[in-house]
C-alpha positions as a Python dict, from the first residue, in 0.01 Angstrom:
ca = {
    (1, 'M'): (0, 0, 0),
    (2, 'T'): (201, 204, 246),
    (3, 'S'): (395, 46, 529),
    (4, 'A'): (159, 185, 794),
    (5, 'A'): (-145, 58, 605),
    (6, 'M'): (19, -281, 556),
    (7, 'D'): (81, -318, 931),
    (8, 'H'): (-292, -289, 993),
    (9, 'A'): (-411, -477, 685),
    (10, 'P'): (-599, -803, 741),
    (11, 'A'): (-378, -1111, 716),
    (12, 'S'): (-562, -1235, 410),
    (13, 'T'): (-483, -926, 199),
    (14, 'A'): (-109, -901, 273),
    (15, 'S'): (123, -1148, 104),
    (16, 'L'): (344, -1378, 308),
    (17, 'G'): (654, -1183, 207),
    (18, 'A'): (495, -857, 319),
    (19, 'R'): (396, -1007, 653),
    (20, 'V'): (745, -1148, 713),
    (21, 'W'): (906, -818, 608),
    (22, 'S'): (681, -630, 851),
    (23, 'W'): (815, -848, 1135),
    (24, 'V'): (1177, -807, 1019),
    (25, 'T'): (1154, -428, 1001),
    (26, 'T'): (927, -366, 1299),
    (27, 'T'): (996, -116, 1575),
    (28, 'D'): (682, -210, 1771),
    (29, 'H'): (782, -306, 2125),
    (30, 'K'): (521, -583, 2144),
    (31, 'R'): (645, -751, 1825),
    (32, 'I'): (1007, -720, 1939),
    (33, 'G'): (905, -875, 2272),
    (34, 'V'): (745, -1166, 2087),
    (35, 'M'): (1057, -1209, 1872),
    (36, 'Y'): (1278, -1212, 2183),
    (37, 'G'): (1047, -1471, 2343),
    (38, 'V'): (1036, -1701, 2042),
    (39, 'T'): (1413, -1679, 1992),
    (40, 'A'): (1481, -1736, 2362),
    (41, 'F'): (1256, -2044, 2357),
    (42, 'A'): (1437, -2178, 2049),
    (43, 'F'): (1774, -2137, 2221),
    (44, 'F'): (1626, -2294, 2535),
    (45, 'L'): (1543, -2602, 2326),
    (46, 'F'): (1891, -2599, 2171),
    (47, 'G'): (2048, -2573, 2519),
    (48, 'G'): (1833, -2868, 2624),
    (49, 'L'): (1967, -3066, 2330),
    (50, 'E'): (2319, -2982, 2445),
    (51, 'A'): (2230, -3101, 2795),
    (52, 'L'): (2091, -3427, 2655),
    (53, 'L'): (2417, -3490, 2471),
    (54, 'I'): (2614, -3419, 2788),
    (55, 'R'): (2395, -3656, 2992),
    (56, 'A'): (2415, -3924, 2723),
    (57, 'Q'): (2794, -3902, 2733),
    (58, 'L'): (2789, -3941, 3112),
    (59, 'S'): (2539, -4229, 3109),
    (60, 'S'): (2809, -4494, 3124),
    (61, 'S'): (3180, -4502, 3194),
    (62, 'G'): (3408, -4508, 2894),
    (63, 'N'): (3133, -4380, 2665),
    (64, 'T'): (3256, -4251, 2328),
    (65, 'L'): (2942, -4074, 2206),
    (66, 'V'): (3136, -3746, 2182),
    (67, 'S'): (3508, -3677, 2205),
    (68, 'A'): (3665, -3505, 2505),
    (69, 'E'): (3706, -3183, 2303),
    (70, 'T'): (3342, -3190, 2190),
    (71, 'Y'): (3230, -3259, 2547),
    (72, 'N'): (3417, -2949, 2666),
    (73, 'E'): (3256, -2746, 2387),
    (74, 'L'): (2910, -2880, 2475),
    (75, 'F'): (2965, -2808, 2844),
    (76, 'T'): (3079, -2451, 2778),
    (77, 'M'): (2812, -2374, 2521),
    (78, 'H'): (2532, -2527, 2730),
    (79, 'G'): (2598, -2281, 3012),
    (80, 'T'): (2639, -1991, 2771),
    (81, 'T'): (2326, -2084, 2577),
    (82, 'M'): (2105, -2122, 2881),
    (83, 'V'): (2217, -1802, 3055),
    (84, 'F'): (2291, -1558, 2774),
    (85, 'M'): (2071, -1691, 2492),
    (86, 'A'): (1766, -1821, 2680),
    (87, 'V'): (1712, -1673, 3028),
    (88, 'M'): (1834, -1317, 2976),
    (89, 'P'): (1652, -1267, 2641),
    (90, 'L'): (1337, -1411, 2797),
    (91, 'S'): (1347, -1130, 3053),
    (92, 'A'): (1403, -884, 2767),
    (93, 'A'): (1092, -1029, 2602),
    (94, 'F'): (881, -961, 2910),
    (95, 'F'): (1032, -615, 2961),
    (96, 'N'): (973, -517, 2599),
    (97, 'F'): (619, -645, 2593),
    (98, 'V'): (488, -558, 2939),
    (99, 'V'): (667, -251, 3079),
    (100, 'P'): (551, 5, 2818),
    (101, 'L'): (196, -125, 2864),
    (102, 'Q'): (223, -98, 3244),
    (103, 'I'): (340, 262, 3241),
    (104, 'G'): (98, 364, 2967),
    (105, 'A'): (359, 453, 2707),
    (106, 'R'): (284, 414, 2339),
    (107, 'D'): (632, 279, 2269),
    (108, 'V'): (980, 251, 2418),
    (109, 'A'): (1210, 553, 2419),
    (110, 'F'): (1435, 444, 2130),
    (111, 'P'): (1238, 195, 1917),
    (112, 'R'): (1502, 157, 1643),
    (113, 'L'): (1772, 89, 1902),
    (114, 'N'): (1538, -165, 2060),
    (115, 'A'): (1497, -342, 1725),
    (116, 'F'): (1871, -321, 1659),
    (117, 'S'): (1945, -482, 1995),
    (118, 'Y'): (1729, -781, 1905),
    (119, 'W'): (1906, -833, 1572),
    (120, 'V'): (2249, -799, 1736),
    (121, 'F'): (2145, -1059, 1994),
    (122, 'L'): (2017, -1299, 1729),
    (123, 'L'): (2315, -1268, 1493),
    (124, 'G'): (2566, -1285, 1780),
    (125, 'S'): (2401, -1598, 1918),
    (126, 'L'): (2393, -1765, 1578),
    (127, 'F'): (2756, -1667, 1519),
    (128, 'M'): (2861, -1815, 1852),
    (129, 'N'): (2676, -2141, 1785),
    (130, 'A'): (2820, -2159, 1433),
    (131, 'G'): (3144, -2266, 1602),
    (132, 'F'): (2994, -2616, 1623),
    (133, 'L'): (2975, -2631, 1245),
    (134, 'I'): (3345, -2557, 1196),
    (135, 'G'): (3467, -2740, 1507),
    (136, 'A'): (3578, -2428, 1690),
    (137, 'A'): (3315, -2375, 1961),
    (138, 'P'): (3436, -2226, 2291),
    (139, 'N'): (3565, -2494, 2529),
    (140, 'A'): (3691, -2313, 2839),
    (141, 'G'): (3426, -2431, 3086),
    (142, 'W'): (3106, -2280, 3213),
    (143, 'F'): (3255, -2027, 3456),
    (144, 'G'): (3521, -1856, 3242),
    (145, 'Y'): (3768, -1812, 3530),
    (146, 'A'): (4058, -1629, 3367),
    (147, 'N'): (4335, -1831, 3532),
    (148, 'L'): (4193, -2159, 3406),
    (149, 'T'): (4104, -2041, 3054),
    (150, 'S'): (4458, -1951, 2949),
    (151, 'T'): (4630, -2158, 2682),
    (152, 'Q'): (4834, -2338, 2946),
    (153, 'F'): (4521, -2514, 3075),
    (154, 'S'): (4333, -2540, 2745),
    (155, 'P'): (4280, -2900, 2630),
    (156, 'S'): (4364, -2813, 2270),
    (157, 'S'): (4705, -2671, 2367),
    (158, 'M'): (4799, -2984, 2565),
    (159, 'E'): (4794, -3200, 2251),
    (160, 'T'): (5111, -3041, 2109),
}
């Protein structure tokens, strides 16, 4: 079965692997919009989990739920997750899905670049959050003001 025929085949005739592969390799703006939306919602939930950990740490004085270094990482990554991995991709989801339909276009101007941008967003976001797994997540604060993010003011450099 050709790729074009597989995209329009009923769900019962295509195997699960073929259906997943059609989503992975798609250049359809509506599917890419859905992928952006689902991924943005997943990162929204992850950012909410980060917020819950922050609030749990602040629930009482002298709480030791997370260390000071981990708290700084959670605080930094919560802001980054909510802005750059949830809100902005959610707007990309709506733009990808709705705008070509509103203007009557069959597709976006560069569909492969559109698909590539989604995969770069997903892999970059996963790479950034992988810092939690190795204990090296960003910890400079939510605003990234250059004067306060230098090594002189970094909590990890003050331990030496």
